[in-house]
mmCIF file of the N, C-alpha and C atoms, coordinates in Angstrom:
data_MODEL
# 
_entry.id   MODEL 
# 
loop_
_atom_site.group_PDB 
_atom_site.id 
_atom_site.type_symbol 
_atom_site.label_atom_id 
_atom_site.label_alt_id 
_atom_site.label_comp_id 
_atom_site.label_asym_id 
_atom_site.label_entity_id 
_atom_site.label_seq_id 
_atom_site.pdbx_PDB_ins_code 
_atom_site.Cartn_x 
_atom_site.Cartn_y 
_atom_site.Cartn_z 
_atom_site.occupancy 
_atom_site.B_iso_or_equiv 
_atom_site.pdbx_formal_charge 
_atom_site.auth_seq_id 
_atom_site.auth_comp_id 
_atom_site.auth_asym_id 
_atom_site.auth_atom_id 
_atom_site.pdbx_PDB_model_num 
ATOM 1   N N  . MET A 1 1  ? 104.731 46.396 -39.689 1.00 0.00 ? 1  MET A N  1 
ATOM 2   C CA . MET A 1 1  ? 105.725 45.890 -39.811 1.00 0.00 ? 1  MET A CA 1 
ATOM 3   C C  . MET A 1 1  ? 106.423 45.237 -41.177 1.00 0.00 ? 1  MET A C  1 
ATOM 4   N N  . ILE A 1 2  ? 107.339 45.815 -41.748 1.00 0.00 ? 2  ILE A N  1 
ATOM 5   C CA . ILE A 1 2  ? 107.548 44.962 -43.138 1.00 0.00 ? 2  ILE A CA 1 
ATOM 6   C C  . ILE A 1 2  ? 108.291 43.849 -42.845 1.00 0.00 ? 2  ILE A C  1 
ATOM 7   N N  . ASP A 1 3  ? 108.067 42.484 -43.604 1.00 0.00 ? 3  ASP A N  1 
ATOM 8   C CA . ASP A 1 3  ? 108.911 41.514 -43.559 1.00 0.00 ? 3  ASP A CA 1 
ATOM 9   C C  . ASP A 1 3  ? 110.370 41.948 -44.385 1.00 0.00 ? 3  ASP A C  1 
ATOM 10  N N  . ILE A 1 4  ? 110.865 42.147 -44.199 1.00 0.00 ? 4  ILE A N  1 
ATOM 11  C CA . ILE A 1 4  ? 112.639 42.454 -44.470 1.00 0.00 ? 4  ILE A CA 1 
ATOM 12  C C  . ILE A 1 4  ? 112.699 41.218 -45.921 1.00 0.00 ? 4  ILE A C  1 
ATOM 13  N N  . ALA A 1 5  ? 112.704 40.048 -45.130 1.00 0.00 ? 5  ALA A N  1 
ATOM 14  C CA . ALA A 1 5  ? 113.182 38.547 -45.449 1.00 0.00 ? 5  ALA A CA 1 
ATOM 15  C C  . ALA A 1 5  ? 112.335 38.935 -47.062 1.00 0.00 ? 5  ALA A C  1 
ATOM 16  N N  . GLU A 1 6  ? 110.994 39.341 -47.152 1.00 0.00 ? 6  GLU A N  1 
ATOM 17  C CA . GLU A 1 6  ? 110.189 38.845 -48.224 1.00 0.00 ? 6  GLU A CA 1 
ATOM 18  C C  . GLU A 1 6  ? 110.590 39.934 -49.315 1.00 0.00 ? 6  GLU A C  1 
ATOM 19  N N  . GLU A 1 7  ? 110.542 41.414 -48.450 1.00 0.00 ? 7  GLU A N  1 
ATOM 20  C CA . GLU A 1 7  ? 110.912 42.310 -49.633 1.00 0.00 ? 7  GLU A CA 1 
ATOM 21  C C  . GLU A 1 7  ? 112.602 42.523 -49.901 1.00 0.00 ? 7  GLU A C  1 
ATOM 22  N N  . VAL A 1 8  ? 112.833 41.715 -49.591 1.00 0.00 ? 8  VAL A N  1 
ATOM 23  C CA . VAL A 1 8  ? 114.643 41.459 -50.586 1.00 0.00 ? 8  VAL A CA 1 
ATOM 24  C C  . VAL A 1 8  ? 114.429 40.528 -51.600 1.00 0.00 ? 8  VAL A C  1 
ATOM 25  N N  . ARG A 1 9  ? 113.689 39.118 -51.490 1.00 0.00 ? 9  ARG A N  1 
ATOM 26  C CA . ARG A 1 9  ? 113.043 38.238 -51.790 1.00 0.00 ? 9  ARG A CA 1 
ATOM 27  C C  . ARG A 1 9  ? 111.946 39.247 -53.290 1.00 0.00 ? 9  ARG A C  1 
ATOM 28  N N  . GLU A 1 10 ? 111.800 39.745 -53.224 1.00 0.00 ? 10 GLU A N  1 
ATOM 29  C CA . GLU A 1 10 ? 110.698 40.386 -54.050 1.00 0.00 ? 10 GLU A CA 1 
ATOM 30  C C  . GLU A 1 10 ? 111.563 40.617 -54.762 1.00 0.00 ? 10 GLU A C  1 
ATOM 31  N N  . VAL A 1 11 ? 112.670 42.592 -53.928 1.00 0.00 ? 11 VAL A N  1 
ATOM 32  C CA . VAL A 1 11 ? 113.083 42.837 -55.343 1.00 0.00 ? 11 VAL A CA 1 
ATOM 33  C C  . VAL A 1 11 ? 114.370 41.994 -56.193 1.00 0.00 ? 11 VAL A C  1 
ATOM 34  N N  . VAL A 1 12 ? 114.737 40.935 -55.719 1.00 0.00 ? 12 VAL A N  1 
ATOM 35  C CA . VAL A 1 12 ? 115.807 39.935 -55.748 1.00 0.00 ? 12 VAL A CA 1 
ATOM 36  C C  . VAL A 1 12 ? 114.595 39.137 -57.387 1.00 0.00 ? 12 VAL A C  1 
ATOM 37  N N  . VAL A 1 13 ? 113.821 38.662 -57.319 1.00 0.00 ? 13 VAL A N  1 
ATOM 38  C CA . VAL A 1 13 ? 112.811 38.186 -58.128 1.00 0.00 ? 13 VAL A CA 1 
ATOM 39  C C  . VAL A 1 13 ? 112.419 38.986 -59.339 1.00 0.00 ? 13 VAL A C  1 
ATOM 40  N N  . PHE A 1 14 ? 112.359 40.294 -58.513 1.00 0.00 ? 14 PHE A N  1 
ATOM 41  C CA . PHE A 1 14 ? 111.949 41.375 -59.865 1.00 0.00 ? 14 PHE A CA 1 
ATOM 42  C C  . PHE A 1 14 ? 113.276 41.300 -61.052 1.00 0.00 ? 14 PHE A C  1 
ATOM 43  N N  . HIS A 1 15 ? 114.500 41.493 -60.041 1.00 0.00 ? 15 HIS A N  1 
ATOM 44  C CA . HIS A 1 15 ? 115.670 41.401 -61.263 1.00 0.00 ? 15 HIS A CA 1 
ATOM 45  C C  . HIS A 1 15 ? 116.063 40.482 -61.679 1.00 0.00 ? 15 HIS A C  1 
ATOM 46  N N  . LEU A 1 16 ? 115.752 39.164 -61.393 1.00 0.00 ? 16 LEU A N  1 
ATOM 47  C CA . LEU A 1 16 ? 116.767 38.024 -61.704 1.00 0.00 ? 16 LEU A CA 1 
ATOM 48  C C  . LEU A 1 16 ? 115.860 37.411 -62.281 1.00 0.00 ? 16 LEU A C  1 
ATOM 49  N N  . GLY A 1 17 ? 114.544 36.945 -61.878 1.00 0.00 ? 17 GLY A N  1 
ATOM 50  C CA . GLY A 1 17 ? 113.494 36.093 -62.304 1.00 0.00 ? 17 GLY A CA 1 
ATOM 51  C C  . GLY A 1 17 ? 113.327 34.520 -61.336 1.00 0.00 ? 17 GLY A C  1 
ATOM 52  N N  . PRO A 1 18 ? 114.120 34.443 -60.535 1.00 0.00 ? 18 PRO A N  1 
ATOM 53  C CA . PRO A 1 18 ? 114.055 33.176 -60.174 1.00 0.00 ? 18 PRO A CA 1 
ATOM 54  C C  . PRO A 1 18 ? 112.982 32.605 -59.461 1.00 0.00 ? 18 PRO A C  1 
ATOM 55  N N  . GLY A 1 19 ? 112.567 31.701 -59.408 1.00 0.00 ? 19 GLY A N  1 
ATOM 56  C CA . GLY A 1 19 ? 111.384 31.157 -58.320 1.00 0.00 ? 19 GLY A CA 1 
ATOM 57  C C  . GLY A 1 19 ? 111.490 31.410 -56.944 1.00 0.00 ? 19 GLY A C  1 
ATOM 58  N N  . LYS A 1 20 ? 110.639 31.332 -56.201 1.00 0.00 ? 20 LYS A N  1 
ATOM 59  C CA . LYS A 1 20 ? 110.894 31.839 -54.645 1.00 0.00 ? 20 LYS A CA 1 
ATOM 60  C C  . LYS A 1 20 ? 111.631 30.554 -53.895 1.00 0.00 ? 20 LYS A C  1 
ATOM 61  N N  . THR A 1 21 ? 110.886 29.436 -54.725 1.00 0.00 ? 21 THR A N  1 
ATOM 62  C CA . THR A 1 21 ? 111.936 28.052 -54.100 1.00 0.00 ? 21 THR A CA 1 
ATOM 63  C C  . THR A 1 21 ? 113.365 28.020 -54.185 1.00 0.00 ? 21 THR A C  1 
ATOM 64  N N  . ALA A 1 22 ? 113.719 29.332 -55.363 1.00 0.00 ? 22 ALA A N  1 
ATOM 65  C CA . ALA A 1 22 ? 115.260 29.180 -55.257 1.00 0.00 ? 22 ALA A CA 1 
ATOM 66  C C  . ALA A 1 22 ? 115.803 29.662 -54.453 1.00 0.00 ? 22 ALA A C  1 
ATOM 67  N N  . MET A 1 23 ? 115.023 30.967 -53.870 1.00 0.00 ? 23 MET A N  1 
ATOM 68  C CA . MET A 1 23 ? 115.505 31.923 -52.623 1.00 0.00 ? 23 MET A CA 1 
ATOM 69  C C  . MET A 1 23 ? 115.680 31.457 -50.999 1.00 0.00 ? 23 MET A C  1 
ATOM 70  N N  . THR A 1 24 ? 116.523 30.751 -50.882 1.00 0.00 ? 24 THR A N  1 
ATOM 71  C CA . THR A 1 24 ? 117.185 30.010 -49.430 1.00 0.00 ? 24 THR A CA 1 
ATOM 72  C C  . THR A 1 24 ? 117.895 31.249 -48.943 1.00 0.00 ? 24 THR A C  1 
ATOM 73  N N  . GLU A 1 25 ? 118.275 31.643 -47.648 1.00 0.00 ? 25 GLU A N  1 
ATOM 74  C CA . GLU A 1 25 ? 119.035 32.530 -47.423 1.00 0.00 ? 25 GLU A CA 1 
ATOM 75  C C  . GLU A 1 25 ? 120.503 32.214 -47.828 1.00 0.00 ? 25 GLU A C  1 
ATOM 76  N N  . ASP A 1 26 ? 120.664 30.744 -47.782 1.00 0.00 ? 26 ASP A N  1 
ATOM 77  C CA . ASP A 1 26 ? 122.365 30.361 -48.683 1.00 0.00 ? 26 ASP A CA 1 
ATOM 78  C C  . ASP A 1 26 ? 122.680 30.614 -50.201 1.00 0.00 ? 26 ASP A C  1 
ATOM 79  N N  . ALA A 1 27 ? 121.154 30.611 -50.938 1.00 0.00 ? 27 ALA A N  1 
ATOM 80  C CA . ALA A 1 27 ? 121.528 30.908 -52.228 1.00 0.00 ? 27 ALA A CA 1 
ATOM 81  C C  . ALA A 1 27 ? 122.074 32.536 -53.112 1.00 0.00 ? 27 ALA A C  1 
ATOM 82  N N  . ARG A 1 28 ? 123.530 32.142 -53.425 1.00 0.00 ? 28 ARG A N  1 
ATOM 83  C CA . ARG A 1 28 ? 123.737 33.064 -54.336 1.00 0.00 ? 28 ARG A CA 1 
ATOM 84  C C  . ARG A 1 28 ? 123.797 33.927 -54.995 1.00 0.00 ? 28 ARG A C  1 
ATOM 85  N N  . LEU A 1 29 ? 123.709 35.470 -55.087 1.00 0.00 ? 29 LEU A N  1 
ATOM 86  C CA . LEU A 1 29 ? 123.541 35.962 -56.392 1.00 0.00 ? 29 LEU A CA 1 
ATOM 87  C C  . LEU A 1 29 ? 123.649 35.548 -57.809 1.00 0.00 ? 29 LEU A C  1 
ATOM 88  N N  . THR A 1 30 ? 124.931 35.218 -57.661 1.00 0.00 ? 30 THR A N  1 
ATOM 89  C CA . THR A 1 30 ? 125.699 34.269 -58.887 1.00 0.00 ? 30 THR A CA 1 
ATOM 90  C C  . THR A 1 30 ? 125.041 33.103 -59.212 1.00 0.00 ? 30 THR A C  1 
ATOM 91  N N  . ASP A 1 31 ? 124.633 32.478 -58.284 1.00 0.00 ? 31 ASP A N  1 
ATOM 92  C CA . ASP A 1 31 ? 123.794 31.362 -58.690 1.00 0.00 ? 31 ASP A CA 1 
ATOM 93  C C  . ASP A 1 31 ? 122.608 31.847 -58.941 1.00 0.00 ? 31 ASP A C  1 
ATOM 94  N N  . LEU A 1 32 ? 121.992 32.645 -58.767 1.00 0.00 ? 32 LEU A N  1 
ATOM 95  C CA . LEU A 1 32 ? 120.326 32.435 -59.116 1.00 0.00 ? 32 LEU A CA 1 
ATOM 96  C C  . LEU A 1 32 ? 121.143 33.337 -60.454 1.00 0.00 ? 32 LEU A C  1 
ATOM 97  N N  . GLY A 1 33 ? 122.352 33.916 -61.296 1.00 0.00 ? 33 GLY A N  1 
ATOM 98  C CA . GLY A 1 33 ? 121.628 33.846 -62.620 1.00 0.00 ? 33 GLY A CA 1 
ATOM 99  C C  . GLY A 1 33 ? 122.121 35.816 -62.978 1.00 0.00 ? 33 GLY A C  1 
ATOM 100 N N  . ALA A 1 34 ? 122.486 36.220 -61.467 1.00 0.00 ? 34 ALA A N  1 
ATOM 101 C CA . ALA A 1 34 ? 123.162 37.972 -61.718 1.00 0.00 ? 34 ALA A CA 1 
ATOM 102 C C  . ALA A 1 34 ? 124.221 37.794 -62.282 1.00 0.00 ? 34 ALA A C  1 
ATOM 103 N N  . ASP A 1 35 ? 125.136 38.499 -63.230 1.00 0.00 ? 35 ASP A N  1 
ATOM 104 C CA . ASP A 1 35 ? 125.836 39.496 -63.258 1.00 0.00 ? 35 ASP A CA 1 
ATOM 105 C C  . ASP A 1 35 ? 126.007 40.610 -62.858 1.00 0.00 ? 35 ASP A C  1 
ATOM 106 N N  . SER A 1 36 ? 127.110 41.137 -62.767 1.00 0.00 ? 36 SER A N  1 
ATOM 107 C CA . SER A 1 36 ? 127.418 42.417 -61.768 1.00 0.00 ? 36 SER A CA 1 
ATOM 108 C C  . SER A 1 36 ? 126.642 43.312 -62.485 1.00 0.00 ? 36 SER A C  1 
ATOM 109 N N  . ILE A 1 37 ? 125.900 43.746 -63.331 1.00 0.00 ? 37 ILE A N  1 
ATOM 110 C CA . ILE A 1 37 ? 124.695 44.480 -63.768 1.00 0.00 ? 37 ILE A CA 1 
ATOM 111 C C  . ILE A 1 37 ? 124.147 44.721 -62.894 1.00 0.00 ? 37 ILE A C  1 
ATOM 112 N N  . ASP A 1 38 ? 123.478 43.085 -63.012 1.00 0.00 ? 38 ASP A N  1 
ATOM 113 C CA . ASP A 1 38 ? 122.194 42.565 -61.939 1.00 0.00 ? 38 ASP A CA 1 
ATOM 114 C C  . ASP A 1 38 ? 122.593 42.896 -60.757 1.00 0.00 ? 38 ASP A C  1 
ATOM 115 N N  . ILE A 1 39 ? 123.853 42.747 -60.092 1.00 0.00 ? 39 ILE A N  1 
ATOM 116 C CA . ILE A 1 39 ? 123.519 43.134 -58.690 1.00 0.00 ? 39 ILE A CA 1 
ATOM 117 C C  . ILE A 1 39 ? 123.764 44.430 -58.354 1.00 0.00 ? 39 ILE A C  1 
ATOM 118 N N  . TYR A 1 40 ? 124.289 44.999 -59.628 1.00 0.00 ? 40 TYR A N  1 
ATOM 119 C CA . TYR A 1 40 ? 124.186 46.689 -58.801 1.00 0.00 ? 40 TYR A CA 1 
ATOM 120 C C  . TYR A 1 40 ? 123.032 47.356 -59.638 1.00 0.00 ? 40 TYR A C  1 
ATOM 121 N N  . GLU A 1 41 ? 121.964 46.760 -60.444 1.00 0.00 ? 41 GLU A N  1 
ATOM 122 C CA . GLU A 1 41 ? 120.410 47.063 -60.060 1.00 0.00 ? 41 GLU A CA 1 
ATOM 123 C C  . GLU A 1 41 ? 119.549 46.491 -59.348 1.00 0.00 ? 41 GLU A C  1 
ATOM 124 N N  . VAL A 1 42 ? 119.898 45.333 -58.274 1.00 0.00 ? 42 VAL A N  1 
ATOM 125 C CA . VAL A 1 42 ? 120.073 44.990 -56.674 1.00 0.00 ? 42 VAL A CA 1 
ATOM 126 C C  . VAL A 1 42 ? 119.925 45.905 -56.211 1.00 0.00 ? 42 VAL A C  1 
ATOM 127 N N  . ILE A 1 43 ? 121.289 46.243 -55.698 1.00 0.00 ? 43 ILE A N  1 
ATOM 128 C CA . ILE A 1 43 ? 121.544 46.973 -54.908 1.00 0.00 ? 43 ILE A CA 1 
ATOM 129 C C  . ILE A 1 43 ? 120.640 48.538 -54.929 1.00 0.00 ? 43 ILE A C  1 
ATOM 130 N N  . MET A 1 44 ? 120.785 48.701 -56.320 1.00 0.00 ? 44 MET A N  1 
ATOM 131 C CA . MET A 1 44 ? 119.889 50.320 -56.406 1.00 0.00 ? 44 MET A CA 1 
ATOM 132 C C  . MET A 1 44 ? 118.252 50.341 -55.790 1.00 0.00 ? 44 MET A C  1 
ATOM 133 N N  . SER A 1 45 ? 118.316 48.999 -56.292 1.00 0.00 ? 45 SER A N  1 
ATOM 134 C CA . SER A 1 45 ? 116.547 49.034 -56.380 1.00 0.00 ? 45 SER A CA 1 
ATOM 135 C C  . SER A 1 45 ? 116.074 48.903 -54.498 1.00 0.00 ? 45 SER A C  1 
ATOM 136 N N  . LEU A 1 46 ? 117.127 48.238 -53.769 1.00 0.00 ? 46 LEU A N  1 
ATOM 137 C CA . LEU A 1 46 ? 117.271 47.725 -52.187 1.00 0.00 ? 46 LEU A CA 1 
ATOM 138 C C  . LEU A 1 46 ? 117.401 49.207 -51.629 1.00 0.00 ? 46 LEU A C  1 
ATOM 139 N N  . GLU A 1 47 ? 118.812 50.298 -52.006 1.00 0.00 ? 47 GLU A N  1 
ATOM 140 C CA . GLU A 1 47 ? 118.469 51.461 -51.501 1.00 0.00 ? 47 GLU A CA 1 
ATOM 141 C C  . GLU A 1 47 ? 117.638 52.077 -52.062 1.00 0.00 ? 47 GLU A C  1 
ATOM 142 N N  . GLU A 1 48 ? 116.706 52.357 -52.935 1.00 0.00 ? 48 GLU A N  1 
ATOM 143 C CA . GLU A 1 48 ? 115.459 52.899 -53.208 1.00 0.00 ? 48 GLU A CA 1 
ATOM 144 C C  . GLU A 1 48 ? 114.452 52.711 -51.994 1.00 0.00 ? 48 GLU A C  1 
ATOM 145 N N  . LYS A 1 49 ? 114.520 50.966 -51.738 1.00 0.00 ? 49 LYS A N  1 
ATOM 146 C CA . LYS A 1 49 ? 113.409 50.755 -51.121 1.00 0.00 ? 49 LYS A CA 1 
ATOM 147 C C  . LYS A 1 49 ? 113.316 50.787 -49.846 1.00 0.00 ? 49 LYS A C  1 
ATOM 148 N N  . PHE A 1 50 ? 114.272 50.624 -49.399 1.00 0.00 ? 50 PHE A N  1 
ATOM 149 C CA . PHE A 1 50 ? 114.665 50.800 -47.988 1.00 0.00 ? 50 PHE A CA 1 
ATOM 150 C C  . PHE A 1 50 ? 115.260 52.253 -47.520 1.00 0.00 ? 50 PHE A C  1 
ATOM 151 N N  . ASN A 1 51 ? 115.501 52.802 -48.205 1.00 0.00 ? 51 ASN A N  1 
ATOM 152 C CA . ASN A 1 51 ? 115.927 54.280 -48.360 1.00 0.00 ? 51 ASN A CA 1 
ATOM 153 C C  . ASN A 1 51 ? 116.988 54.624 -47.410 1.00 0.00 ? 51 ASN A C  1 
ATOM 154 N N  . ILE A 1 52 ? 118.226 53.597 -47.655 1.00 0.00 ? 52 ILE A N  1 
ATOM 155 C CA . ILE A 1 52 ? 119.438 53.330 -47.222 1.00 0.00 ? 52 ILE A CA 1 
ATOM 156 C C  . ILE A 1 52 ? 120.246 53.981 -48.456 1.00 0.00 ? 52 ILE A C  1 
ATOM 157 N N  . ASN A 1 53 ? 121.852 53.875 -47.914 1.00 0.00 ? 53 ASN A N  1 
ATOM 158 C CA . ASN A 1 53 ? 122.902 53.808 -48.666 1.00 0.00 ? 53 ASN A CA 1 
ATOM 159 C C  . ASN A 1 53 ? 123.734 52.677 -48.342 1.00 0.00 ? 53 ASN A C  1 
ATOM 160 N N  . ILE A 1 54 ? 123.869 51.718 -49.777 1.00 0.00 ? 54 ILE A N  1 
ATOM 161 C CA . ILE A 1 54 ? 125.046 50.633 -49.793 1.00 0.00 ? 54 ILE A CA 1 
ATOM 162 C C  . ILE A 1 54 ? 125.869 51.361 -50.154 1.00 0.00 ? 54 ILE A C  1 
ATOM 163 N N  . ASP A 1 55 ? 127.437 51.035 -49.562 1.00 0.00 ? 55 ASP A N  1 
ATOM 164 C CA . ASP A 1 55 ? 128.385 51.877 -50.554 1.00 0.00 ? 55 ASP A CA 1 
ATOM 165 C C  . ASP A 1 55 ? 129.213 50.551 -51.041 1.00 0.00 ? 55 ASP A C  1 
ATOM 166 N N  . ASP A 1 56 ? 129.850 50.685 -51.289 1.00 0.00 ? 56 ASP A N  1 
ATOM 167 C CA . ASP A 1 56 ? 130.682 49.539 -52.833 1.00 0.00 ? 56 ASP A CA 1 
ATOM 168 C C  . ASP A 1 56 ? 131.536 48.962 -51.698 1.00 0.00 ? 56 ASP A C  1 
ATOM 169 N N  . ARG A 1 57 ? 131.765 48.968 -50.532 1.00 0.00 ? 57 ARG A N  1 
ATOM 170 C CA . ARG A 1 57 ? 132.520 47.940 -49.840 1.00 0.00 ? 57 ARG A CA 1 
ATOM 171 C C  . ARG A 1 57 ? 131.667 47.116 -49.395 1.00 0.00 ? 57 ARG A C  1 
ATOM 172 N N  . ASP A 1 58 ? 130.487 47.549 -48.783 1.00 0.00 ? 58 ASP A N  1 
ATOM 173 C CA . ASP A 1 58 ? 129.391 47.127 -48.078 1.00 0.00 ? 58 ASP A CA 1 
ATOM 174 C C  . ASP A 1 58 ? 128.882 45.923 -49.163 1.00 0.00 ? 58 ASP A C  1 
ATOM 175 N N  . ALA A 1 59 ? 128.503 46.745 -50.405 1.00 0.00 ? 59 ALA A N  1 
ATOM 176 C CA . ALA A 1 59 ? 127.858 46.037 -51.460 1.00 0.00 ? 59 ALA A CA 1 
ATOM 177 C C  . ALA A 1 59 ? 129.084 44.773 -52.046 1.00 0.00 ? 59 ALA A C  1 
ATOM 178 N N  . GLN A 1 60 ? 130.208 44.621 -52.030 1.00 0.00 ? 60 GLN A N  1 
ATOM 179 C CA . GLN A 1 60 ? 130.808 43.475 -52.157 1.00 0.00 ? 60 GLN A CA 1 
ATOM 180 C C  . GLN A 1 60 ? 130.468 42.313 -51.415 1.00 0.00 ? 60 GLN A C  1 
ATOM 181 N N  . GLY A 1 61 ? 130.124 42.709 -49.396 1.00 0.00 ? 61 GLY A N  1 
ATOM 182 C CA . GLY A 1 61 ? 130.233 41.295 -48.879 1.00 0.00 ? 61 GLY A CA 1 
ATOM 183 C C  . GLY A 1 61 ? 128.338 40.810 -49.075 1.00 0.00 ? 61 GLY A C  1 
ATOM 184 N N  . LEU A 1 62 ? 127.787 41.519 -49.707 1.00 0.00 ? 62 LEU A N  1 
ATOM 185 C CA . LEU A 1 62 ? 126.088 41.316 -50.412 1.00 0.00 ? 62 LEU A CA 1 
ATOM 186 C C  . LEU A 1 62 ? 126.234 39.688 -51.063 1.00 0.00 ? 62 LEU A C  1 
ATOM 187 N N  . VAL A 1 63 ? 126.615 38.929 -50.786 1.00 0.00 ? 63 VAL A N  1 
ATOM 188 C CA . VAL A 1 63 ? 127.005 37.253 -51.831 1.00 0.00 ? 63 VAL A CA 1 
ATOM 189 C C  . VAL A 1 63 ? 125.729 36.641 -51.844 1.00 0.00 ? 63 VAL A C  1 
ATOM 190 N N  . THR A 1 64 ? 124.704 36.552 -50.370 1.00 0.00 ? 64 THR A N  1 
ATOM 191 C CA . THR A 1 64 ? 123.992 35.077 -50.416 1.00 0.00 ? 64 THR A CA 1 
ATOM 192 C C  . THR A 1 64 ? 122.708 36.402 -50.097 1.00 0.00 ? 64 THR A C  1 
ATOM 193 N N  . ILE A 1 65 ? 121.649 35.835 -50.133 1.00 0.00 ? 65 ILE A N  1 
ATOM 194 C CA . ILE A 1 65 ? 120.198 36.414 -49.566 1.00 0.00 ? 65 ILE A CA 1 
ATOM 195 C C  . ILE A 1 65 ? 120.631 36.585 -48.188 1.00 0.00 ? 65 ILE A C  1 
ATOM 196 N N  . GLY A 1 66 ? 120.860 36.037 -47.823 1.00 0.00 ? 66 GLY A N  1 
ATOM 197 C CA . GLY A 1 66 ? 121.094 35.747 -46.575 1.00 0.00 ? 66 GLY A CA 1 
ATOM 198 C C  . GLY A 1 66 ? 122.171 36.899 -45.920 1.00 0.00 ? 66 GLY A C  1 
ATOM 199 N N  . ASP A 1 67 ? 122.732 37.144 -46.479 1.00 0.00 ? 67 ASP A N  1 
ATOM 200 C CA . ASP A 1 67 ? 123.771 38.093 -46.324 1.00 0.00 ? 67 ASP A CA 1 
ATOM 201 C C  . ASP A 1 67 ? 122.783 39.460 -46.606 1.00 0.00 ? 67 ASP A C  1 
ATOM 202 N N  . THR A 1 68 ? 122.610 39.760 -47.503 1.00 0.00 ? 68 THR A N  1 
ATOM 203 C CA . THR A 1 68 ? 121.753 41.098 -47.985 1.00 0.00 ? 68 THR A CA 1 
ATOM 204 C C  . THR A 1 68 ? 120.841 41.185 -46.899 1.00 0.00 ? 68 THR A C  1 
ATOM 205 N N  . ILE A 1 69 ? 119.838 39.935 -46.538 1.00 0.00 ? 69 ILE A N  1 
ATOM 206 C CA . ILE A 1 69 ? 118.839 40.752 -45.958 1.00 0.00 ? 69 ILE A CA 1 
ATOM 207 C C  . ILE A 1 69 ? 119.226 40.999 -44.623 1.00 0.00 ? 69 ILE A C  1 
ATOM 208 N N  . ALA A 1 70 ? 120.393 40.331 -44.165 1.00 0.00 ? 70 ALA A N  1 
ATOM 209 C CA . ALA A 1 70 ? 121.222 40.710 -42.433 1.00 0.00 ? 70 ALA A CA 1 
ATOM 210 C C  . ALA A 1 70 ? 121.568 42.359 -43.037 1.00 0.00 ? 70 ALA A C  1 
ATOM 211 N N  . PHE A 1 71 ? 122.115 42.647 -43.834 1.00 0.00 ? 71 PHE A N  1 
ATOM 212 C CA . PHE A 1 71 ? 122.542 43.827 -44.082 1.00 0.00 ? 71 PHE A CA 1 
ATOM 213 C C  . PHE A 1 71 ? 121.939 44.743 -43.917 1.00 0.00 ? 71 PHE A C  1 
ATOM 214 N N  . ILE A 1 72 ? 120.435 44.347 -44.198 1.00 0.00 ? 72 ILE A N  1 
ATOM 215 C CA . ILE A 1 72 ? 119.546 45.703 -44.657 1.00 0.00 ? 72 ILE A CA 1 
ATOM 216 C C  . ILE A 1 72 ? 118.746 45.946 -43.080 1.00 0.00 ? 72 ILE A C  1 
ATOM 217 N N  . LYS A 1 73 ? 118.918 44.646 -42.470 1.00 0.00 ? 73 LYS A N  1 
ATOM 218 C CA . LYS A 1 73 ? 118.397 44.548 -40.935 1.00 0.00 ? 73 LYS A CA 1 
ATOM 219 C C  . LYS A 1 73 ? 118.826 45.484 -40.061 1.00 0.00 ? 73 LYS A C  1 
ATOM 220 N N  . SER A 1 74 ? 120.210 45.105 -40.236 1.00 0.00 ? 74 SER A N  1 
ATOM 221 C CA . SER A 1 74 ? 121.579 46.218 -39.068 1.00 0.00 ? 74 SER A CA 1 
ATOM 222 C C  . SER A 1 74 ? 121.559 47.499 -39.466 1.00 0.00 ? 74 SER A C  1 
ATOM 223 N N  . LYS A 1 75 ? 120.623 48.040 -41.286 1.00 0.00 ? 75 LYS A N  1 
ATOM 224 C CA . LYS A 1 75 ? 121.094 49.308 -41.481 1.00 0.00 ? 75 LYS A CA 1 
ATOM 225 C C  . LYS A 1 75 ? 119.310 49.632 -41.292 1.00 0.00 ? 75 LYS A C  1 
ATOM 226 N N  . LEU A 1 76 ? 118.557 49.431 -41.042 1.00 0.00 ? 76 LEU A N  1 
ATOM 227 C CA . LEU A 1 76 ? 117.474 49.743 -40.338 1.00 0.00 ? 76 LEU A CA 1 
ATOM 228 C C  . LEU A 1 76 ? 117.125 49.659 -38.774 1.00 0.00 ? 76 LEU A C  1 
ATOM 229 N N  . SER A 1 77 ? 117.787 48.863 -37.833 1.00 0.00 ? 77 SER A N  1 
ATOM 230 C CA . SER A 1 77 ? 117.993 48.891 -36.389 1.00 0.00 ? 77 SER A CA 1 
ATOM 231 C C  . SER A 1 77 ? 118.443 49.794 -35.926 1.00 0.00 ? 77 SER A C  1 
# 
């Protein structure tokens, strides 16, 4: 079984480059240096990695690492 939280963190690190110490669940993507293009790229990568669709409305709710992990888990359950 995959560790969804770890997979999400790896996608974010790939696109934003923060150290894993900055990757707490309450860390905001924008506080990690993401602009709108970075967030779009993270979302596209998450869609591909987990074979899910994240519509624009859902994407707006993915503010923190924790939000993103919880959303992915809900889509996969």
